[in-house]
Every structure is written in C-alpha cells, then in structure tokens.
N, C-alpha and C positions, 0 to 999 in steps of 0.2 A: 280403972284407968288412972294413970298418974296425972297429976296436974301439969299443965304446960308451963314451961319457963316463959318469961316475958319475951324472949327472942323467938321462941317457937310460936307463941301467940301472934306476934307481929308477922312472922313469915306466913303463917296459915291464913292471915287476912289479906295477903297480897295476891296479885293476879295469877302468878304461877303458870304462865302460858308458854308452852314450849314452841320455839320457832327455830329456824335454821338460818345461819348467817353464812353467805358465800363471799369470801374475800377474793377479788380478782387481782392478779399480779401480772404486769406487762410481760409479754413474751416476744411478740413480733408485731410491733405497732405500724408496720408498713401498710397493712390492710385496714387499719382502724377507720379511716374516713370512708373507705369503700363499703364497709359493713355497718357503719353507724345507723343507717336507716333500718336495716334488717334487725339490728339489736334493739332499737327503739320500738319497732313493731312487736318483737318478742316480748318486751317488757310490758307494753300496753295490753297485749293479749293475756299475759299471765296475770296482770292486775285485774282485768275484766273477769277472769275465771276465779278470782279470789285467792290466787296462789302467791302473788307478790304483795308483800306488806309495804316495803319501801326499797328504793334502789337509787344509786347515783355514784358519780365519780368522786375520788379523792381530789382535792385541789390544794395548790400551794402557789407561792409567788414564783417558784422556779419551774413549774410545769403547767402546760395547758391541761384543762379538765380531761381526765382519763389517762393521761400519760403517767400518773403516779398510781394507777390502779383504781379500784372501786369496790363497792360492796352492795350486796342485795340481801334483803331479809325476806325469807320465804315461809309460807304456811304449808306444811307438809306433814303427813302422818308419821314419817320416819326418815332416816337418813337416805335410804335407797330412793324414796320418792323425791327428796330434795335434790339428789344427784341427777335423777332423770330430768327434772325441771331445768336445772342449770345447764346440763349438757345440750339442751335444745337451744340455748342462747348462741346465736351465730358468732359472737365474739369468742366463746369457749370452743364451739364446734370447729372453728377455723384457726385455732391456735393464736389468736391475737392476745389472749390472756390465758393463763392457767388459773385454776380455782382451788381453793381449800374451803371445805364446808364444815362448819362446827355447829353443834346443837347449842342453843342459847335459851335461857329461861328468862322471859320478860317478867320482872317482879314489880317494879315501881316506875313512876313517871306520869306523864299525862299529855293530853292533847286538848287544845282549845280551838273550836271551830266557831267562826262568826258568820252568820247567814243574814243577809238583808233581803227581805222579801220584795220590797218596792222596786228594786232594780236587778233582782236575781243575782246578786254578788255573794261570793263566799270567800273567806280567807282562813287560812290555817295559821294560828299564832304559836 
C-alpha cells in the first residue's frame, strides 16, 4: 500500500459524513404565513425522527426571514430519500418554495454545547 500524502492523511482523519442540503427558493410567498405552522411542525417532526440536522431561513436587511429562501440539512441514505423527506415539507408541497437538493460531505467544523445541571439550561455556542 502506498504511503498517504499529507493531504490524504488529513482528509482521512476528518468526519467524512455525507448529508444532503436542500436550498429553498421563493416561488409563491402569498401562502407563506398560512403554511408556516405546518412547515414548522414538519421540521420538528423530521428533527425528532433524526432526519433533520439543521434548518432555517436566509436573512438580510432587505427581506423578512424566509423571503430570501432558506436551507435544510438532512440525514438521508441517498438522494431519493432526501427528496422524499423534503417533498413532505408543506412549503415545498404547496409551491411556496422550489427546492434544489445537493449531496454534501461534512468534513470539518465543530459544535460546543454548554449544559448547566443546576437549572437545566443548555446553550449551543
């Protein structure tokens, strides 16, 4: 077996976790406020099933949250499963947003969680 280059060794030690990123693009925002509750319920349920890693709207000084689109990061076995999960989102199913899904490899980064036992507080830093 050939020796690994320094770059190959660094890459081999990273997480190498495949995920799927769904980019939401506004299509018909007239129903956004009507469907927001259903969208949030979909997201919470997907999170509770372990399918949703992270999700949220894009924000800017020129747009209210969601008007510039949004993004969800999904845990799925393959692109077909990611498509099935996203198509169940009421925002997507009802044409508020279109969606583009791309496979993404999580390589580096980190999370810091602070838990205080005395008052049951937790924060993500």
